[in-house]
C-alpha positions as CSV (number, residue, x, y, z in Angstrom):
1,M,170.7,-75.8,-40.3
2,V,167.6,-78.0,-40.9
3,E,168.1,-81.0,-43.1
4,Q,166.4,-80.9,-46.5
5,H,164.5,-84.0,-47.7
6,L,163.0,-85.1,-51.0
7,C,159.6,-86.7,-51.4
8,S,159.9,-90.4,-52.0
9,F,157.0,-90.3,-54.6
10,C,157.1,-87.0,-56.5
11,G,160.6,-85.8,-55.9
12,E,159.8,-82.3,-54.6
13,Q,161.6,-80.8,-51.6
14,I,159.8,-81.2,-48.3
15,E,159.5,-78.0,-46.2
16,P,160.8,-78.6,-42.6
17,G,158.0,-79.4,-40.2
18,T,155.7,-80.7,-42.9
19,G,155.0,-84.0,-44.6
20,K,154.7,-87.6,-43.5
21,M,157.2,-90.3,-42.7
22,Y,156.3,-93.9,-43.4
23,V,158.5,-96.8,-42.2
24,R,158.0,-100.3,-43.5
25,K,158.4,-103.4,-41.3
26,D,161.8,-104.0,-43.0
27,G,163.0,-100.6,-41.8
28,T,162.8,-98.8,-45.1
29,V,161.9,-95.1,-44.6
30,F,159.8,-93.1,-47.0
31,L,159.2,-89.4,-46.8
32,Y,156.1,-87.8,-48.4
33,C,155.5,-84.1,-48.9
34,T,151.7,-84.4,-49.0
35,N,148.9,-86.8,-48.3
36,K,148.4,-87.0,-52.1
37,C,151.9,-88.6,-52.5
38,Y,151.3,-90.9,-49.5
39,K,148.0,-92.2,-50.8
40,N,149.3,-92.8,-54.3
41,M,152.3,-94.8,-53.2
42,V,151.1,-96.6,-50.1
43,E,147.4,-97.1,-50.5
44,L,147.0,-97.1,-54.3
45,K,150.4,-98.7,-54.9
46,R,151.2,-96.5,-57.9
47,V,154.7,-96.3,-59.4
48,P,156.1,-92.8,-59.7
49,R,157.4,-93.4,-63.1
50,N,153.9,-93.9,-64.5
51,V,152.3,-90.8,-62.8
52,T,152.5,-87.8,-65.0
53,W,153.0,-85.1,-62.4
54,T,156.1,-86.7,-60.8
55,K,159.7,-85.8,-61.5
56,A,160.4,-89.5,-62.1
57,Y,157.9,-89.4,-65.0
58,A,159.5,-86.3,-66.5
59,V,163.0,-88.0,-66.4
60,K,161.6,-91.1,-68.0
61,K,160.0,-89.2,-70.8
62,G,162.8,-86.7,-71.2
63,I,160.5,-83.8,-70.3
64,A,162.7,-82.4,-67.6
65,H,165.2,-80.7,-70.0
66,A,162.5,-79.3,-72.2
67,A,160.6,-77.9,-69.1
68,K,163.8,-76.3,-67.8
69,E,164.4,-74.7,-71.2
70,K,160.9,-73.3,-71.3
71,A,161.2,-71.9,-67.8
72,D,164.5,-70.2,-68.7
73,Q,162.9,-68.6,-71.9
74,K,159.9,-67.3,-69.8
75,V,162.3,-65.7,-67.3
76,E,164.2,-64.0,-70.2
77,E,160.9,-62.8,-71.7
78,K,159.8,-61.4,-68.4
79,V,163.0,-59.5,-67.9
80,E,162.7,-58.0,-71.4
81,V,159.1,-57.0,-70.9
82,K,159.8,-55.4,-67.5
83,A,162.6,-53.3,-69.2
84,E,160.2,-52.2,-71.9
85,V,157.5,-51.3,-69.4
86,K,160.0,-49.2,-67.4
87,V,161.0,-47.3,-70.5
88,E,157.3,-46.7,-71.4
89,K,156.4,-45.5,-67.9
90,K,159.2,-42.9,-67.9
91,A,158.1,-41.5,-71.3
92,E,154.4,-40.9,-70.2
93,P,153.5,-37.6,-68.7
94,K,151.8,-37.6,-65.4
95,V,148.0,-37.0,-65.6
96,K,146.1,-35.4,-62.7
97,T,143.4,-37.6,-61.2
98,V,140.5,-36.4,-59.2
99,S,139.4,-38.5,-56.3
100,R,135.8,-39.8,-56.2
101,K,134.8,-37.7,-53.3
102,K,136.0,-34.5,-54.9
103,A,134.3,-35.4,-58.2
104,R,131.0,-36.1,-56.4
105,A,131.3,-32.9,-54.4
106,S,131.8,-30.8,-57.5
107,K,128.9,-32.4,-59.3
108,K,126.7,-31.8,-56.3
109,A,127.7,-28.1,-56.2
110,E,127.0,-27.7,-59.9
111,A,123.6,-29.3,-59.5
112,E,122.8,-26.9,-56.6
113,T,123.9,-23.9,-58.6
114,A,121.8,-25.0,-61.6
115,A,118.8,-25.6,-59.3
116,K,119.0,-22.1,-57.8
117,E,119.1,-20.4,-61.3
């Protein structure tokens, strides 16, 4: 099984075979999921707690719990809506549809008969 790693900056999981590994002179290893995370921490020297899109910022502000609750509510709403749609679809009678080619052919035939008369 492939070992799962977390980004040292944003806290997201890193897909196997992707990302960057940065090793300092003192031997500290940092793993980054994207070049965006690498640049923010190494080149721009930003602190993850102060960057709004990182998990460290969410934990600092207490947003993580609120975001989880919202996500759970959205999932519940989607399940309810899907159930309603299924019930509505079963109640509707099927309507015959005519393909474009057949519709054009019938119009053409009608125009020809009208022109002959």
